[in-house]
LODONU-627021 format. One record per residue (C-alpha): residue in one letter; x negated, y, z. Coordinates in nm, 2 decimals, padded with zeros to 4 digits. Each point is the difference from the previous one (the first is absolute). Layout:
<atoms>
+------+--------+--------+--------+
| loti |   east |  north |     up |
+------+--------+--------+--------+
|    A |      X |      Y |      Z |
...
+------+--------+--------+--------+
</atoms>
This chain:
<atoms>
+------+--------+--------+--------+
| loti |   east |  north |     up |
+------+--------+--------+--------+
|    M |  02.56 |  09.07 |  03.34 |
|    T |  00.30 |  00.06 | -00.23 |
|    F |  00.36 | -00.11 |  00.07 |
|    E | -00.03 | -00.27 | -00.26 |
|    E | -00.32 | -00.13 |  00.15 |
|    T |  00.16 |  00.00 |  00.35 |
|    L |  00.29 | -00.21 | -00.12 |
|    L | -00.22 | -00.24 | -00.19 |
|    N | -00.21 | -00.04 |  00.32 |
|    I |  00.31 | -00.08 |  00.20 |
|    F |  00.08 | -00.28 | -00.25 |
|    G | -00.36 | -00.10 | -00.05 |
|    F |  00.05 | -00.34 |  00.17 |
|    I |  00.25 | -00.11 | -00.26 |
|    P | -00.18 | -00.20 | -00.27 |
|    S |  00.26 |  00.05 | -00.28 |
|    K |  00.00 |  00.33 | -00.19 |
|    E |  00.36 | -00.07 | -00.11 |
|    L |  00.12 | -00.04 |  00.36 |
|    I | -00.18 |  00.33 |  00.09 |
|    I |  00.19 |  00.17 | -00.28 |
|    V |  00.34 | -00.14 |  00.11 |
|    L | -00.07 |  00.11 |  00.36 |
|    L | -00.12 |  00.35 | -00.11 |
|    A |  00.32 |  00.04 | -00.20 |
|    A |  00.21 | -00.10 |  00.30 |
|    L | -00.14 |  00.27 |  00.22 |
|    P |  00.18 |  00.33 |  00.03 |
|    V | -00.32 |  00.20 | -00.02 |
|    S | -00.11 | -00.14 | -00.33 |
|    E |  00.28 | -00.19 | -00.18 |
|    L | -00.06 | -00.06 | -00.36 |
|    R | -00.13 |  00.35 | -00.06 |
|    L | -00.33 | -00.12 |  00.15 |
|    S |  00.01 | -00.38 | -00.06 |
|    I |  00.02 |  00.02 | -00.38 |
|    P | -00.30 |  00.23 | -00.04 |
|    I | -00.20 | -00.21 |  00.25 |
|    A |  00.10 | -00.32 | -00.18 |
|    I | -00.09 |  00.13 | -00.34 |
|    I | -00.31 |  00.21 |  00.07 |
|    K | -00.16 | -00.15 |  00.31 |
|    F |  00.10 | -00.37 | -00.04 |
|    N |  00.01 | -00.02 | -00.38 |
|    I |  00.34 | -00.17 |  00.00 |
|    D |  00.18 |  00.03 | -00.33 |
|    P |  00.27 |  00.28 |  00.00 |
|    I |  00.30 | -00.24 | -00.05 |
|    T | -00.11 | -00.21 |  00.30 |
|    A | -00.07 |  00.31 |  00.21 |
|    F |  00.34 |  00.13 | -00.09 |
|    A |  00.18 | -00.33 |  00.09 |
|    L | -00.19 | -00.05 |  00.33 |
|    S |  00.06 |  00.36 |  00.10 |
|    V |  00.38 | -00.01 | -00.07 |
|    I |  00.03 | -00.32 |  00.20 |
|    G | -00.20 |  00.15 |  00.29 |
|    N |  00.19 |  00.33 | -00.01 |
|    M |  00.33 | -00.18 |  00.01 |
|    M | -00.09 | -00.23 |  00.28 |
|    P |  00.10 |  00.24 |  00.28 |
|    V |  00.32 |  00.12 | -00.18 |
|    V |  00.24 | -00.28 |  00.11 |
|    P | -00.11 |  00.02 |  00.37 |
|    L |  00.02 |  00.38 |  00.00 |
|    L |  00.34 |  00.01 | -00.16 |
|    L |  00.13 | -00.27 |  00.24 |
|    F | -00.16 |  00.12 |  00.32 |
|    L | -00.06 |  00.37 | -00.02 |
|    E |  00.34 |  00.08 |  00.16 |
|    P | -00.02 | -00.24 |  00.29 |
|    V | -00.37 |  00.08 |  00.07 |
|    S |  00.07 |  00.38 | -00.02 |
|    N |  00.30 | -00.05 |  00.23 |
|    F | -00.21 | -00.20 |  00.25 |
|    L | -00.29 |  00.26 | -00.01 |
|    R |  00.24 |  00.29 |  00.04 |
|    R |  00.06 | -00.11 |  00.36 |
|    W | -00.33 |  00.18 |  00.09 |
|    K | -00.05 |  00.37 | -00.05 |
|    I | -00.30 | -00.03 | -00.22 |
|    G |  00.17 | -00.25 | -00.23 |
|    D |  00.31 |  00.21 | -00.01 |
|    M | -00.20 |  00.31 | -00.09 |
|    F | -00.19 | -00.18 | -00.27 |
|    F |  00.30 | -00.16 | -00.17 |
|    T |  00.20 |  00.33 |  00.03 |
|    W | -00.29 |  00.18 | -00.17 |
|    L | -00.05 | -00.26 | -00.27 |
|    F |  00.37 | -00.04 | -00.09 |
|    N |  00.08 |  00.37 |  00.01 |
|    R | -00.30 |  00.08 | -00.21 |
|    T |  00.09 | -00.27 | -00.25 |
|    Y |  00.37 |  00.11 | -00.01 |
|    H | -00.07 |  00.37 | -00.05 |
|    K | -00.27 | -00.05 | -00.26 |
|    H |  00.19 | -00.24 | -00.22 |
|    N |  00.37 |  00.03 |  00.08 |
|    E |  00.10 |  00.17 | -00.33 |
|    K | -00.20 | -00.24 | -00.22 |
|    F |  00.14 | -00.32 |  00.16 |
|    E |  00.36 |  00.13 |  00.01 |
|    K | -00.02 |  00.10 | -00.37 |
|    Y | -00.20 | -00.30 | -00.14 |
|    G |  00.06 | -00.28 |  00.25 |
|    S | -00.21 | -00.31 | -00.06 |
|    M | -00.16 |  00.15 | -00.31 |
|    G | -00.12 |  00.29 |  00.22 |
|    L | -00.15 | -00.25 |  00.24 |
|    A | -00.18 | -00.19 | -00.28 |
|    I | -00.14 |  00.33 | -00.14 |
|    F | -00.10 |  00.11 |  00.35 |
|    V | -00.20 | -00.33 |  00.06 |
|    G | -00.13 |  00.00 | -00.36 |
|    V | -00.17 |  00.34 |  00.00 |
|    P | -00.35 | -00.09 |  00.11 |
|    L | -00.05 |  00.29 |  00.25 |
|    P | -00.09 | -00.02 |  00.37 |
|    V |  00.30 | -00.09 |  00.22 |
|    T |  00.22 | -00.13 | -00.28 |
|    G | -00.06 | -00.37 |  00.01 |
|    A |  00.19 | -00.31 |  00.10 |
|    W | -00.03 |  00.06 |  00.37 |
|    T |  00.14 |  00.35 | -00.02 |
|    G |  00.26 | -00.13 | -00.25 |
|    C |  00.12 | -00.24 |  00.27 |
|    A |  00.03 |  00.28 |  00.25 |
|    A |  00.19 |  00.21 | -00.25 |
|    A |  00.23 | -00.30 | -00.09 |
|    F |  00.08 | -00.04 |  00.37 |
|    V |  00.06 |  00.38 |  00.06 |
|    F |  00.23 |  00.02 | -00.30 |
|    G |  00.19 | -00.32 |  00.07 |
|    F | -00.10 | -00.20 | -00.31 |
|    K |  00.13 | -00.36 | -00.01 |
|    F | -00.28 | -00.26 |  00.02 |
|    K |  00.03 | -00.12 | -00.36 |
|    N |  00.01 |  00.35 | -00.15 |
|    A | -00.29 |  00.11 |  00.22 |
|    F | -00.21 | -00.30 | -00.08 |
|    L |  00.05 |  00.02 | -00.38 |
|    A | -00.06 |  00.38 |  00.00 |
|    I | -00.32 | -00.04 |  00.20 |
|    L | -00.11 | -00.29 | -00.22 |
|    A |  00.06 |  00.21 | -00.31 |
|    G | -00.19 |  00.29 |  00.15 |
|    V | -00.29 | -00.22 |  00.10 |
|    I | -00.02 | -00.14 | -00.35 |
|    I |  00.01 |  00.36 | -00.15 |
|    A | -00.27 |  00.12 |  00.24 |
|    G | -00.21 | -00.31 | -00.08 |
|    I |  00.02 |  00.05 | -00.37 |
|    I | -00.10 |  00.37 |  00.04 |
|    I | -00.29 | -00.08 |  00.24 |
|    T | -00.12 | -00.29 | -00.22 |
|    A |  00.00 |  00.22 | -00.31 |
|    L | -00.17 |  00.29 |  00.17 |
|    T | -00.27 | -00.24 |  00.15 |
|    V | -00.07 | -00.17 | -00.33 |
|    T | -00.01 |  00.33 | -00.19 |
|    G | -00.21 |  00.16 |  00.27 |
|    A | -00.23 | -00.30 |  00.02 |
|    K | -00.06 |  00.02 | -00.37 |
|    I | -00.08 |  00.37 |  00.01 |
|    F | -00.23 |  00.00 |  00.30 |
|    I | -00.17 | -00.35 | -00.01 |
+------+--------+--------+--------+
</atoms>
């Protein structure tokens, strides 16, 4: 069973294809990098609708993450395993991206989120925004811009690929 099939089985009880796409886009393991191809290829949803549903779904966790990542991480750091995890996550994020975010600021965050590669989506963008101290409004707008950029790229690649292979 593929990863895609596993996720679809998890959401199999949901009767609406559109709701499944929104939920897939909201998950950190799939985001819109998987929801758009599934919507277009598997569910035959038109590309514009697939894009819109996926952007909405991908942005759903952004506000709670931006607002609550700091208090939740502070709470979980009270235990050794939580402290180890957040220390690892934040140090890794800081050391990998420090120069880019210091040089490019919000534009760098938008590009980081917008490049459709593993570990560069909205969820990681929220962690980076927290680590680098972005203000809520700047972080939200940069992540939204990045999600839209990634959505356009993934939609174009999916439509082009679907025409080539189907």
